[in-house]
C-alpha positions, 0 to 999 in steps of 0.5 A, a space after each residue: 201342039 197337043 189338043 186339049 184333053 176332054 177330061 174335066 177340071 175340078 169345077 167342071 164336076 162340082 169340086 169347088 175349092 175354097 171361098 174366094 172366086 177364081 178369075 176368068 180362066 181359073 189359071 195363072 194367066 188371070 194375072 195380067 200379062 202372064 203367059 204360059 207355053 209348053 213343048 211336049 215330047 212323046 216318042 217310042 215305046 217298050 224297053 228302056 234304051 238309055 239315051 234313046 227312049 222311050 221319051 215322056 217329058 217336056 218343058 213348060 215356060 212361064 213368062 211374067 210379061 211379053 217384053 224384054 225380061 232382062 231389061 224390065 225385071 219383076 219382083 220375085 222370091 223363092 222358098 225351098 220346102 225340101 231341098 232334094 232337087 236340082 233347081 237353078 237360079 233361086 239363090 240369086 232371085 232371093 238375094 236380089 229380089 227379082 226375076 229376069 228370065 222366063 221360069 222354065 220347068 222340065 225334068 231333073 237331068 235336063 235342068 242344066 241344058 234348059 238353063 243353057 237355053 234360057 241364057 242363049 234366049 236372053 243373049 239373043 235379045 240382049 247381046 250386051 250381057 257379060 260385055 257391057 253389063 252383068 250376067 243373066 240368071 236363068 231360073 229352072 225348076 224340075 221333077 224326076 220323071 224317070 218312071 216313065 221317061 228315059 231321063 238319061 237321054 236329056 231329050 229336052 233341047 234348046 229348040 224345045 225351050 225356044 218353042 215353049 217360050 214362043 208358044 206362051 200365051 195368055 188365056 186358058 192353060 193346057 194342063 195334065 200330060 203336057 210340057 214339063 208334066 208329061 212324065 209326072 205322077 201324083 199320089 198314085 195316079 198320073 199328075 202333071 201341069 195344073 193351074 188355078 187362080 183367085 181374085 180377092 174382093 174389092 175391099 181386100 184390094 181386088 188383087 189376082 193370085 195365080 198358081 201353076 204346079 208341076 206335080 210328081 209327088 207322093 201322099 194320100 189324096 184328099 179332095 175337099 176333105 174327102 179321103 179319096 186315096 184311102 177310099 180308092 186304095 192308092 196312097 203312099 205306103 199302101 203296100 204296108 197294109 194287108 190286101 192293098 197293092 203297092 203303087 209306084 209312088 215317086 219320092 218327089 217332087 213338086 214345083 209351084 209358080 205363084 204370080 200376082 198383080 198385088 204390089 209386093 216386095 221380095 220379103 212379102 213374096 217369100 211369105 206368099 210363096 211359103 203358104 203354097 205348101 199349105 195348099 199342097 198339104 190340103 191335097 194329102 202331100 206330106 213332103 217325103 224325104 226325096 221330094 224336092 219342093 220348090 216354090 217361086 212367087 213374082 209380082 207384075 205390079 212393078 217393072 224394074 229396069 235393069 239400068 236407071 232409077 226405079 220409080 215406084 207407082 204404088 206402095 207395097 201392100 201392108 203386112 196386115 193386108 197379107 192374110 187374104 193373099 195367103 188364103 188365096 194362094 193356099 186355095 189356088 195351089 190346092 185346086 191347081 194340084 187337083 186340076 193337074 190330076 183330073 186333066 192328066 191322061 193315062 201314060 205308058 212309058 219306058 219298060 211299059 211302066 203305066 201310070 193311070 189317070 184317076 177314074 172320074 166316075 170312081 172319084 165322084 162316088 167318093 166325093 158324093 159319099 163324103 158330101 164334098 161336091 158343090 160346096 159353094 152352093 151348099 154353104 148359103 143353103 145351109 145358112 139359110 136353113 139355120 136362119 129359118 
């Protein structure tokens, strides 16, 4: 596995987004039992030779729990904001309302091979699939990392999928240029894998909401309201304006995985998944024509047996109590996107195409200019001065 990058996360440099507090790891793994693993492929350099490299890609696996997912499913739902993508398995998730394999993220042309690997992984633990019981529904999301990667080569093989699943752990999640985010770009800079979480106050249920993103989209970067992309001269359509260089801005996509321990049914999880798009919008995302934007949410509150009756441990959250969960997922999505960019490193890919990591010092200058740092500390001081 790759070593953790020394680059900071948002809160390490005073970018504290939103009003709800993060969990211990500020990651999707703050939702109990959720695990994340990566397999990263970085090989070769120079001119693209289709099928051979250079390779800048990978796979990321998200496990709702560490048991047998086919036998003990979790409630789940998906939402498609813009359907320009090659995701697999989302229709059945919405039809049946559950998830029965890990969620795997990879690149566009690798999606079918990764789905095949998930099927084989499930068959190894459940040889009755397709014989004594129904088939299995693999869930795969993807982005087009072809700016940096030999995407025709479909270099992610089943052993890499198995590796990512075997590597899946709770606790801190590696972010940036790793796994399925290795070849991603975001709003003019390097993107990749990012994550964040929120914990609701006890009077709002005390639930945890975790988000993991795979960023590879265009837009005009905004952080805590500060117009970073405009100030640093990198944003979509920048080439239409005098004296501003055109950037290699991919036309998509983004995958968002939302996890929660709140007891939600399929309908409520879809409502929650939809709100992730608002978190994207706060970062400067606008949903371009070619951007495939797919969101999936699951709840770990209730395991659903493949066979036998379901004994519900608790009633689902009331609709009137959903608003706090909605805000939490918006905030966690926004911060996860920023973490994906801050933790990413500069990558030189095929044909020497280069996508730069965002310059932390330049970013901080813009954030200071717009008074967009340390907001959680500034708010109470501001209120106190008003009272005086």
